[in-house]
C-alpha positions in Angstrom: 0.1 -18.8 -7.4 -2.0 -15.5 -7.7 -4.9 -15.1 -5.4 -8.4 -15.1 -7.2 -11.0 -14.3 -4.8 -10.6 -13.4 -0.8 -12.4 -16.0 0.9 -14.7 -15.5 4.0 -12.1 -17.2 6.1 -9.7 -14.4 5.2 -12.0 -11.9 5.6 -12.5 -13.1 9.1 -8.6 -13.1 9.7 -8.4 -9.2 8.5 -11.3 -8.4 10.8 -9.4 -10.1 13.7 -6.8 -7.3 12.8 -8.9 -4.5 12.6 -11.0 -5.2 15.8 -7.4 -5.7 17.6 -7.2 -1.8 16.6 -10.5 -1.1 17.8 -11.7 -0.1 14.5 -15.4 -0.6 14.0 -16.5 -2.8 11.2 -18.9 -0.7 9.8 -15.9 1.6 8.7 -14.1 -1.0 6.8 -14.7 -2.2 3.5 -12.9 -5.2 2.4 -13.5 -6.2 -1.7 -13.9 -9.8 -2.7 -11.3 -9.3 -5.4 -7.7 -8.9 -4.7 -5.8 -6.8 -6.8 -1.6 -6.2 -7.5 -0.6 -4.5 -5.1 -2.8 -4.6 -2.5 -3.7 -1.5 -0.7 -5.1 0.1 2.7 -6.5 3.5 2.1 -8.9 5.8 3.6 -12.1 6.3 1.4 -13.5 10.2 0.8 -16.7 9.1 3.1 -13.9 8.0 5.8 -14.4 4.5 5.6 -11.2 2.4 5.6 -10.6 0.2 2.3 -8.3 -2.8 2.5 -7.5 -4.5 -0.5 -5.8 -7.9 -0.3 -2.6 -8.3 -2.5 -3.3 -10.7 -5.1 0.4 -12.1 -5.5 1.7 -11.6 -2.2 1.3 -14.9 0.2 -2.2 -14.1 2.4 0.0 -15.0 5.4 2.8 -12.6 4.7 0.4 -9.9 3.6 -1.7 -10.3 6.8 1.2 -10.1 8.9 2.0 -6.2 7.8 -1.7 -5.1 7.8 -1.5 -3.3 11.0 1.3 -1.3 9.9 -0.5 -0.4 6.6 -3.6 0.5 8.5 -1.9 2.9 10.9 -0.2 4.6 8.0 -3.7 5.0 6.1 -5.3 6.4 9.2 -2.4 9.1 9.3 -2.7 10.2 5.9 
């Protein structure tokens, strides 16, 4: 089943991951609309955009988020 919108609880879980990596919440953008595929990228303004994957189970996607964040920070 596809995810139609990112919930407040899911945003809180994502922010737990970013907090654990020492990222300032002011520099993290999480759109409310998931996409396929989801992605993590550094925006031109330096902020980190985290787009939740619409088709992958959220818990599975969340388990790999820290790896995607680290990869985006090095590019």
